[in-house]
N, C-alpha and C positions, 0 to 999 in steps of 0.2 A: 399025852398030850399039851406043850406050853399052855398056858393062862390067855394068851392075849390073840385073840381073833377076829374076825373082821368073819360075817355071814349072811353069804346071797345078797351084797347090797348093791343094788342098782342108783343110779342118779342121773338127772337132767338137767338142764339149764332151760330154760323160755327163753324165748326167744323173742320179742315185738315182733309180729305181726311173719314169724317163718314155723312156727312150733315149739318142739321142744326139740333140744340134741343132744344127747345119748352121752353122756361120758366113760360111764360106770355097768358094766350086763351081768348081771348075779355075781358078783366077784365075794370069792373066799379064800380066803388070806389065812394060816397058824402062819404068826409070827412069830420066828426062834428068839432066844435069847441072849444077845449080846450086840453088835452091832452091824445091823442092816442098811448097806444103801441100794437103794429104792434110784432106780436111772426109767427114766422115757424121756422122750422128747417132749419139745413147748409143748403143753395143751393139753398131750397125755393123758392127766387127770393126774400130776403128782400132788400138787397142793388142793384138791377136793378128797382125796382121801386122806389126804394126814388131817382136813380141815373136817372134819365126817369123825374121826376119831378121838376127838377133841371134841366134839359136839360144839360145833361152832357151825357146823350143816348138817342136817337130817334128812338123810337116807330117802329113797322114795321107800324103799324097800331094804329086809334086812334089817342090820345092829350087830355092834361092835361087841364084843367081851372081854370081862379079866377077869378073870377063874372067876368067881359069883356073881360079880356085876355085874348088868347090864347098861349098856350106853344108854337106852333109852328110858329102862324103869326106876334106874338109881342114877341121874345125869349128876345127882351134889355128891356122893359117895364117891361115882366114876371118875371127874376130876379131880376132886383130890386128888387120886395117883394116879395121873396123867399129866402130863408138864407137856405144852406146845408151843414154840417159840414160830410165827407163820413168817412170809416169804421178806413182809412189809414187815417190818419192826419200827414203831415208835418213838421215842420219848415224849413224857407224863412232863407239862408246860410250867410249870413254878418247883418242882420234885430234885432233889439230890439224886445223883449214882444210888447212894444208898437207901432213898426214900421210895427211891420208883423200885429197883429189884425188894424190899421189903413189903412193898404193898401185893407186890402181885402174892409174896407167899401169904400176905393172910386173904385177897381171896380166896386160896386156896385153903385157908381154913385152919391155918397155922390163929398163936394168939398175938398179942402185938413184942409182946417180951422179945417171943421165936423167934419171929419176921423180923428182927432190926438185928437181931444180933445172927438169925440164918445169913441173912445181905450178904457181910461182910463175907462171911466163912466162900459164900458164893461165889463173891469176888474176888478176892484171892483164887478163886482156879482158875478163872479169867485173865489172871493179873491188870487188874482195875481197882486193889485198893487205895491203890492213892492215891485214885480221883474221887475214893469216894463221896467228897463232901464237894464233890462242883456237881451246878447248873446241870441234869444229862443231855438238855436241850445242845450245849454248849459243845462234845464230844463228839469227833468228825463218822463218818458214814461207818469207819471196821468198827471203833470203836464203841459208840452203840447195838453192832452186830453182839458184841462181847457180853453188854448188858442184857442183852436181850439173852444170852448163852444163861449169863446169872440168874433170871428170871427163872428160865424153864430147871435149874437145878436147885433153887433155895427148899422150895420144900421136899426135896429125895422123893420124886416120884420113879413110880417101878417100871412107868414107860414114857421114853421119852420122845417126843415127835420133833424131829427141829429140819424144818424147809431154808433148802438155800443158805444154808444158814454160815458157809465162806464166806458169802457175795462180800464182795468192798473188805476184805484183807488182803492183809500183805505176804508174801513170801514165808515173810518171820510168823505173822498169824495165825497162818494157815497152819504150819507146822507145828505150834504150841495145840493149835484145836487139835489136829493127829494125836498126840500123846492123852487129852482127855477126853479122846473119846476111846481108850482103850481103858483108861482109871472108868472112866463113868461105865462104860459097857461089859463088863465086868462079873458085874451082878444085874442086871438089868437088859429091856430091853430099849434097843435104841433105834429109830426110824433116818432114817438123813436120806429128804429128796434132792435127789440133784442131778441134772440134764449133762454133766461136765463128766463125764470119761477120765479124764487127768484128775480129776478132784480122786479116785480110787487108789486105796493103799491097802500095806496089811492091818490096818489098826479097823479096816470091816470083818467082817469074819462071815458074812453071807448078802449075797447080792439078790436084788429081785428084779426085774423088768416090766415095767406096767407100760404093756402095747393092747391098742383095741379094746379096750376098756376093761381088758382082764391083767391078771398078771401068767404073762408068758412065762416064763421064766422064775427059778425061786429053789437057793441053793449056796452051797460055803462055795468063796472064791475062786478057792482054786479051780474047779469048775466048773464054773463059765470062765475062768481065762483058757481055762482046759478045751472048748467050744471054739476059740480062734483059730482058724485057716492056718497053720505051718509055717514058720518063719514071720510069724507077723512081730512086729516094731513095736506099735502098743495093742500086745491083748484083750485088754479089753473093749478099747473101742474095736475093734475088730471084731471080737465075739457079740460086744451088743448093735453091730451094722449087719451083720451078717442072719442075728436074730431076724431083728425085722421088717427084714427085706425079705424073711420067706424062706434064709437059708438053714444051713445046718445048725 
């Protein structure tokens, strides 16, 4: 069994005057190595699931573990080995692009020198090294998404949690992102949360579907596509819609 595991996770949001809204219900998911697309409708809980793995949210019950590390009891060490790019990524006022990425590395436990050097390597991976000295707040939305990805890559984490990472990217940048996924997913676990089935390509090894508070499907991309009705022009979309509507 691979070492990145959600164990019996339940989570609810409190709604003012309306009690609790259950989002995740005793979810257990052993995440494989490689790149996994986490599909789900808007509001299904994809961001919540990634936030829990990043320890930004604590579940009502259960835990996330990475090999011998426990997200509850060994949170500091766990965080150093997990990188998270949230859906809303914003520039830090007053920092250059390189400083922002280096700061992320420092927060994850890298030395100042390693953070500074690692920032350039991470920016090169997302083709932003030429903008390293520009104020991060002056970048376009798509460029800031790439800074967010560099910030997730800077400390060479074992697990990458990417929440809607291609939002705001143009077609060329999306193609570059898919190439990057293939490279970074070769020796680590990568979860990419998205509601856009059109984003799924051969860059993804696995597919998981979050529906009704639990993982409704978890398997190889080819196996998921094979669930689509015969003759489907968009098999990933068809398989997803069939699954969440109670089809085969």
